[in-house]
C-alpha positions in Angstrom: 74.1 157.7 106.7 72.8 154.3 107.7 74.3 152.8 110.9 73.6 149.5 112.5 74.3 149.1 116.2 74.9 145.5 117.3 74.7 144.2 120.9 73.8 140.9 122.5 70.9 142.3 124.6 69.0 145.5 125.3 67.1 144.1 128.2 67.1 146.2 131.4 68.5 143.3 133.4 71.7 143.6 131.5 72.5 147.0 133.1 73.9 150.3 131.8 75.4 149.5 128.4 72.2 147.9 127.2 70.2 150.9 128.1 72.9 153.3 126.9 72.6 151.8 123.3 68.9 152.6 123.2 69.6 156.2 124.3 72.5 156.5 121.9 70.4 155.4 118.9 67.5 157.6 119.8 69.8 160.7 120.0 71.6 159.8 116.7 68.2 159.5 114.9 67.3 163.0 116.3 70.5 164.4 114.7 69.8 162.9 111.3 71.6 159.5 111.4 69.5 156.5 110.2 70.5 154.4 113.2 68.9 151.1 114.3 69.8 148.1 116.5 70.2 144.4 115.8 70.1 142.2 119.0 68.7 139.1 120.5 65.6 138.5 122.7 67.9 137.8 125.6 66.5 138.8 129.0 68.9 137.2 131.4 67.5 133.8 132.4 64.4 134.5 130.4 63.4 135.9 126.9 61.9 139.2 126.0 58.4 139.1 124.7 59.1 140.9 121.4 58.5 140.5 117.6 61.2 138.5 116.0 62.9 138.6 112.6 61.5 141.9 111.4 62.0 145.5 112.4 59.9 146.7 115.3 59.8 149.8 117.4 61.1 149.2 120.9 61.3 152.2 123.4 61.0 154.6 120.4 63.9 152.9 118.5 63.9 150.6 115.5 65.2 147.2 116.5 65.7 143.9 114.8 65.3 141.1 117.4 66.6 137.6 116.7 66.0 134.4 118.7 68.6 133.5 121.3 69.7 129.9 121.7 68.5 129.1 125.2 69.9 125.8 126.5 69.8 125.1 130.3 73.7 125.4 130.4 74.3 128.9 131.8 77.5 129.8 130.0 76.1 128.8 126.6 72.9 130.7 127.2 74.9 133.8 128.3 76.9 133.7 125.0 73.6 134.6 123.2 74.2 132.5 120.1 71.7 133.2 117.3 71.9 131.4 114.0 69.1 133.6 112.6 71.1 136.7 113.4 74.1 135.3 111.6 72.2 134.5 108.4 70.4 137.8 108.4 73.5 139.9 108.8 75.4 138.0 106.2 72.7 138.8 103.7 71.9 142.4 104.8 75.1 143.9 106.0 75.6 145.9 102.8 72.4 147.8 103.5 74.4 149.7 106.1 77.2 152.1 105.7 78.8 151.3 109.0 78.4 149.0 112.1 78.8 150.1 115.6 79.4 147.0 117.7 78.9 147.1 121.4 80.5 144.8 124.0 82.7 141.8 123.2 82.9 138.1 124.3 79.3 137.6 123.1 78.2 135.9 119.9 76.3 138.7 118.2 79.2 141.2 118.6 81.9 138.7 117.7 80.2 137.4 114.6 79.2 140.9 113.5 82.8 142.0 113.5 83.9 138.9 111.7 81.2 139.3 109.0 82.0 143.0 108.6 85.7 142.1 108.1 84.8 139.5 105.4 82.3 141.8 103.6 84.6 144.9 104.0 82.1 147.0 105.8 83.7 149.5 108.3 82.9 149.1 112.0 83.6 150.7 115.4 84.0 148.5 118.4 82.9 149.7 121.8 83.9 147.2 124.6 81.9 148.9 127.4 84.6 148.0 130.0 85.0 144.3 129.0 88.7 144.9 128.2 89.4 146.4 131.7 91.6 144.5 134.1 88.9 143.4 136.5 86.6 142.1 133.8 89.4 140.1 132.1 90.3 138.5 135.5 86.8 136.9 135.6 86.8 133.5 133.8 90.4 134.3 132.9 91.3 131.2 130.9 88.1 131.2 128.7 88.4 135.0 128.0 92.1 134.8 127.2 91.5 132.0 124.7 88.5 133.7 123.1 90.5 136.9 122.8 93.4 135.3 121.1 91.2 133.2 118.7 88.7 135.9 117.7 88.5 139.3 119.5 92.1 140.4 119.0 91.8 140.3 115.2 88.3 141.7 115.3 89.4 144.7 117.3 92.6 145.3 115.3 90.5 145.5 112.1 88.0 148.0 113.5 88.2 151.6 112.4 88.3 152.7 116.0 87.8 151.3 119.5 85.6 153.7 121.4 86.3 154.0 125.1 84.0 155.9 127.4 86.7 157.1 129.8 90.5 157.7 129.8 90.8 155.1 132.6 89.2 152.5 130.3 91.6 153.6 127.5 94.6 153.4 129.8 93.7 149.9 131.2 93.3 148.5 127.7 96.6 149.9 126.4 98.4 146.9 128.0 96.8 144.7 125.3 98.9 146.4 122.6 96.0 146.5 120.1 97.1 148.1 116.8 93.9 149.9 115.8 93.2 153.6 116.6 91.1 154.5 119.6 89.2 157.4 120.9 87.4 158.5 124.1 83.7 159.6 123.9 81.7 159.3 127.1 78.1 158.0 127.3 75.4 160.6 127.6 72.5 161.3 129.9 68.8 161.9 129.4 67.8 164.6 131.8 64.7 163.7 133.7 62.0 166.2 134.6 62.3 167.8 138.1 59.9 166.3 140.6 58.5 169.0 142.9 59.2 168.4 146.6 61.2 165.2 145.8 62.9 165.1 149.2 59.7 165.4 151.1 57.8 162.9 148.8 60.6 160.3 149.1 60.6 160.4 152.9 56.8 160.1 153.0 57.1 157.1 150.6 59.7 155.4 152.8 57.9 156.5 156.0 60.9 158.1 157.6 61.3 161.5 159.3 61.4 164.6 157.1 65.0 165.3 158.0 66.3 161.7 157.7 69.5 161.4 155.6 69.0 158.9 152.8 71.9 157.0 151.2 71.1 155.4 147.8 72.6 152.4 146.0 71.0 152.1 142.6 72.6 149.5 140.3 72.6 145.9 139.2 73.2 143.5 142.1 76.5 141.9 141.3 79.7 141.0 143.2 81.7 143.6 141.4 79.5 146.4 142.8 81.2 146.1 146.2 78.2 145.8 148.4 80.2 143.5 150.6 82.3 146.6 151.5 79.5 149.2 151.5 77.1 147.3 153.8 79.7 146.6 156.5 80.9 150.2 156.3 77.3 151.4 157.0 77.2 148.9 159.8 80.0 150.9 161.5 77.8 154.0 161.7 75.4 152.8 164.4 75.6 156.1 166.2 74.4 158.0 163.1 70.9 158.5 161.7 70.4 157.4 158.1 68.2 155.2 155.9 69.8 153.0 153.3 68.0 152.4 150.0 69.0 149.4 147.8 67.5 149.7 144.4 68.3 147.0 141.9 68.1 143.3 141.3 70.3 140.3 140.6 70.5 136.6 140.8 68.4 135.0 143.6 71.6 133.6 145.2 73.3 137.0 145.3 70.1 138.8 146.5 70.0 136.3 149.4 73.7 137.1 150.1 72.9 140.8 150.2 70.0 140.2 152.6 72.4 138.2 154.9 75.0 141.0 154.8 72.3 143.5 155.9 71.3 141.3 158.9 74.9 140.4 159.9 76.0 144.1 160.0 72.9 145.3 161.9 71.3 147.6 159.3 68.5 145.5 157.9 65.9 147.6 159.8 67.4 150.8 158.4 67.4 149.5 154.8 64.7 149.6 152.1 65.0 147.0 149.4 62.9 148.4 146.6 64.0 146.1 143.7 64.5 147.2 140.1 63.1 150.7 139.5 62.5 152.9 136.5 60.6 155.9 135.4 59.3 158.3 138.0 60.1 155.9 140.9 63.7 155.9 139.8 63.7 159.7 139.4 62.2 160.1 142.9 65.0 158.1 144.5 67.7 160.0 142.7 66.2 163.5 143.3 65.2 162.8 146.9 68.3 161.1 148.3 71.3 162.8 150.0 74.1 160.6 148.7 74.6 158.1 145.9 77.1 155.3 146.8 78.8 153.0 144.3 81.8 151.2 145.8 82.6 149.0 142.8 85.7 147.0 142.0 85.3 148.1 138.4 83.0 150.4 136.3 84.3 151.4 132.9 81.8 154.3 133.1 78.8 154.2 135.5 75.7 155.7 133.9 73.9 155.6 137.3 76.6 157.9 138.6 75.8 160.5 135.9 72.1 160.2 136.7 72.7 160.8 140.4 74.9 163.8 139.7 72.4 165.3 137.2 69.7 164.9 139.8 71.8 167.1 142.2 73.1 164.5 144.7 76.8 163.9 145.3 78.4 160.5 144.6 80.6 158.4 146.9 82.8 156.3 144.6 85.8 154.0 144.7 88.8 154.3 142.3 87.6 151.4 140.2 84.7 153.5 139.0 86.1 155.3 136.0 84.2 158.5 136.7 85.8 158.8 140.1 88.6 161.0 138.8 86.1 163.5 137.3 84.0 163.5 140.5 87.1 164.3 142.5 88.5 167.0 140.1 85.1 168.7 139.8 84.4 168.5 143.6 81.0 166.9 143.0 81.4 164.0 145.4 83.8 161.8 147.4 86.3 159.1 146.4 87.6 156.6 148.8 89.6 153.4 148.7 87.8 150.0 148.4 88.2 149.3 152.1 85.5 149.0 154.8 87.1 151.4 157.3 87.9 154.0 154.6 84.3 153.9 153.2 82.9 154.2 156.7 85.1 157.2 157.4 83.9 159.0 154.3 80.3 158.2 155.0 80.7 159.7 158.4 82.1 162.8 156.9 79.1 163.1 154.6 76.6 162.7 157.4 78.4 165.2 159.6 78.6 167.8 156.9 75.3 167.9 155.1 75.8 171.4 153.7 79.0 170.4 152.1 77.2 167.5 150.4 74.4 169.8 149.3 76.9 172.2 147.7 78.5 169.3 145.8 75.1 168.2 144.6 74.3 171.7 143.3 77.6 171.9 141.4 77.0 168.4 140.0 73.6 169.3 138.6 75.0 172.3 136.7 78.0 170.3 135.4 76.0 167.4 134.1 73.4 169.5 132.4 76.1 171.3 130.5 78.5 168.6 129.4 76.9 165.1 129.3 73.7 165.3 127.2 73.0 162.6 124.6 72.6 165.4 122.0 76.2 166.4 122.5 77.5 162.8 122.4 75.4 162.0 119.3 77.0 165.0 117.5 80.5 163.8 118.4 79.7 160.3 117.1 78.3 161.7 113.9 81.6 163.4 113.2 83.5 160.2 113.8 81.2 158.3 111.4 81.7 161.0 108.7 85.5 160.8 109.2 85.3 157.0 108.5 82.9 156.8 105.6 84.5 159.0 102.8 87.3 156.4 102.3 85.0 153.4 102.3 81.6 154.5 101.1 82.1 154.3 97.3 83.8 150.9 97.4 81.3 149.5 99.8 78.3 150.6 97.7 80.0 149.1 94.6 79.9 145.7 96.2 76.2 145.8 97.3 
């Protein structure tokens, strides 16, 4: 079974979905699927320094990188147009049994679905939250037109739309798409346990050994709700805590975050550590006391899973699709996207450290049992097998 995953970018700056595709393909290859990725060399405002136009190994995964058209006009650059990708896929698509197309409203994904329709190659579409209400409300006119012209037909001709949560599935139902859909979550790669992580993190941050640490670890973006979380933390002047902000964003938004920290009186209690990965990321996750993500919208939230698997509870808002699971399993806290409500919940966490620890212990056990990439890859393999018997012979006859 040969499967091509298509996505506009797999650069770390593009956040969770880009990294999830790499993990997904790695797990699928481990379970016997001949999976690879076709993408561009997009790296936000820059370009990845990678080999183009031929298969290369990238983070232990076979990837075809194609040059992204990079004009100075931001919306055009973000669209990730690539003529070389189009020409290659048109010629090579029949080398694959099935396409798994990630995200929409980007050139590689849109044209991949269009070519697959024309060449009668089956495909799955995975929107990664881009059909959720909050996302569609951004650049409304442009997205609405693009959806009507291209994506509605592309999605309706897919074998399945794959959602990662029931909340994403429910929000998208209002679009009245006619194709079948299913819910399969993203997975999680379990990191090795760091001995004495709590102690080592506090030594690294140069704070007392018993200092409570609240962690935000995500891309810096307006939808992440830092303009609610930071003012809420500012209301806890009578409580001890250190706030760690791990992530990066546009220079303008990073400056806005810095200003919020100063305005609400917690700049001196905050460590801005930038984008983290590897052992530095694991140390933050395993050594903190609480993970906080007060987003307007998250169709999944891989960082939430990573925190729970590391054994720390999560404080979420209802826009984070995993909030319902967190509440049902009692592995964290859910509060409205409101400064006073968030502040009240943070105070509860700081005043009841044993309750938070118990939640973290439950979270670690739950995540290690139910959300591994091996399990997710096995579910996807079954879906692929269900699709291919009705298409495989005809498809191979055309190649």
